[in-house]
C-alpha atoms as one frame of an Amber mdcrd trajectory, in Angstrom:
protein
 -48.281  45.442 161.713 -44.702  45.449 160.768 -40.989  44.290 160.812 -39.398
  43.900 164.618 -36.119  43.523 162.568 -34.268  46.438 161.067 -32.689  45.170
 157.469 -31.516  46.566 154.492 -29.804  49.085 153.789 -28.912  52.223 155.316
 -30.570  54.174 152.764 -33.171  52.256 152.878 -33.315  52.212 156.894 -33.413
  55.917 156.965 -36.433  55.964 154.432 -38.487  53.207 155.432 -37.741  55.192
 158.882 -38.778  58.755 157.970 -42.199  56.957 156.385 -42.482  55.210 160.249
 -42.197  58.566 162.037 -44.701  59.732 159.521 -47.491  57.020 159.955 -47.087
  57.648 163.684 -47.656  61.116 163.455 -50.534  60.518 161.798 -52.218  58.423
 164.307 -51.367  60.817 166.472 -53.503  63.760 165.017 -56.294  60.626 165.240
 -57.830  60.222 168.287 -57.356  56.389 167.950 -55.496  54.321 170.383 -52.978
  52.091 169.154 -52.167  48.432 169.481 -48.991  46.802 168.552 -47.335  43.742
 169.358 -44.885  45.620 172.263 -41.927  44.680 170.065 -38.870  46.197 168.193
 -37.674  47.202 164.747 -40.084  49.552 162.761 -43.272  48.602 165.189 -41.291
  50.062 167.955 -40.699  53.138 166.339 -44.032  54.275 165.520 -45.064  52.980
 168.696 -42.928  55.099 170.483 -43.227  58.110 168.110 -46.965  58.086 168.273
 -47.017  57.538 172.300 -44.579  60.549 172.407 -47.012  62.489 170.651 -49.975
  61.763 172.774 -51.570  58.420 171.637 -52.999  55.619 174.156 -50.654  52.825
 173.165 -51.245  49.466 174.096 -49.191  46.586 173.830 -49.858  42.561 172.867
 -47.264  40.540 174.476 -46.777  36.918 173.727 -44.787  36.553 177.226 -46.904
  35.738 180.484 -45.750  38.705 182.401 -43.395  41.259 182.268 -40.040  39.224
 183.424 -40.807  36.888 180.306 -41.287  39.657 177.893 -38.076  41.432 178.733
 -35.736  38.011 179.405 -37.080  35.484 177.124 -38.306  37.840 174.220 -36.104
  40.565 174.568 -38.710  42.919 174.123 -39.271  46.410 175.195 -41.694  47.988
 177.529 -41.022  51.746 177.443 -43.142  52.419 174.290 -46.566  51.489 175.146
 -48.719  52.822 178.126 -49.998  49.396 179.023 -49.160  45.571 178.041 -50.951
  42.892 177.394 -49.199  39.276 178.928 -50.894  36.789 177.163 -48.741  34.144
 177.622 -49.460  32.798 174.185 -45.932  32.701 172.240 -45.997  34.885 169.248
 -48.413  33.288 167.075 -51.093  33.317 169.463 -50.358  37.026 170.350 -50.618
  37.870 166.680 -54.435  36.022 166.626 -55.236  38.743 170.108 -53.554  41.813
 168.548 -55.623  41.116 165.330 -58.665  40.456 166.869 -58.463  43.540 169.336
 -57.754  45.802 166.067 -60.486  47.464 164.006 -58.202  48.435 161.416 -55.154
  46.412 160.947 -52.160  48.676 159.362 -49.169  47.345 158.186 -45.477  49.107
 157.481 -43.016  46.495 156.083 -43.273  42.889 157.340 -42.034  39.773 157.677
 -43.101  36.490 158.183 -44.780  37.174 161.054 -46.624  40.014 159.521 -47.706
  37.576 157.068 -49.426  35.691 159.990 -50.806  38.711 161.178 -52.316  39.484
 157.748 -53.529  36.331 157.236 -55.300  36.519 160.276 -56.556  39.979 159.635
 -57.944  39.021 156.054 -59.760  35.854 157.602 -61.175  38.320 160.082 -62.433
  40.509 157.490 -60.846  43.426 159.025 -60.179  46.833 157.030 -56.605  46.222
 156.379 -53.985  49.482 155.591 -50.841  48.478 153.295 -48.479  51.492 153.179
 -46.849  51.302 150.463 -43.306  51.772 149.304 -42.609  50.355 153.047 -41.277
  46.331 151.448 -42.416  43.324 152.781 -45.732  42.425 153.587 -47.354  45.870
 153.180 -46.154  45.754 149.187 -46.898  42.215 148.503 -50.472  42.799 149.568
 -51.365  42.620 145.652 -49.216  39.373 145.025 -50.990  37.678 148.519 -54.715
  38.531 147.467 -54.447  36.787 144.334 -54.307  33.199 146.453 -56.615  34.243
 148.830 -60.219  33.259 148.707 -62.295  36.248 149.023 -65.421  35.070 151.398
 -64.459  37.552 154.396 -64.906  40.416 152.266 -61.472  42.414 154.433 -61.536
  46.013 153.147 -57.770  46.278 152.061 -56.316  49.979 151.054 -52.718  50.267
 150.046 -51.586  53.884 149.964 -48.210  56.038 149.569 -49.192  58.409 152.359
 -49.853  57.482 155.738 -52.285  60.263 156.536 -54.202  59.724 153.584 -54.401
  55.645 154.326 -55.167  56.353 157.813 -58.195  58.545 156.629 -59.235  56.346
 153.852 -59.029  53.064 156.435 -61.320  54.973 159.315 -63.940  56.453 156.241
 -64.228  52.542 155.132 -64.749  51.013 158.945 -67.500  53.765 159.945 -69.123
  52.561 156.473 -69.521  49.100 158.112 -71.092  50.223 161.509
């Protein structure tokens, strides 16, 4: 989960691009399936890079079909091995996306990612935040001060993509 837009200075974008590529490589080194919102921006970069490196990538679309996905939502088709067309719009798609994941990773992220974070929190998911990428990923401490801990999510915040994934996978295995 993360930012579908590309904001910030060229230097900040370059650093975020490097972190996204590192995250994608870390994902590809593990035997996992990647789910994304089949969207643009930093999420597209992670999805496309992981896909190219051999990760099976499933996109969860807000659209009802490929035509609506491309024409109405202006979203790409080329980074995913398969796309599930929910027809639920952006917020409905977020519920399907989060519920499809055992681990919910955040890199950067704006308002849509905040929605995904609250869903993941409410669902008690293992949540990984790649620190140093801005947005929701760096705001988890602040956000958690105001959320009820009833659902007992496992939240991991690290700067290293590989360490973040390893810790998330370890926490997931402990739950099973």
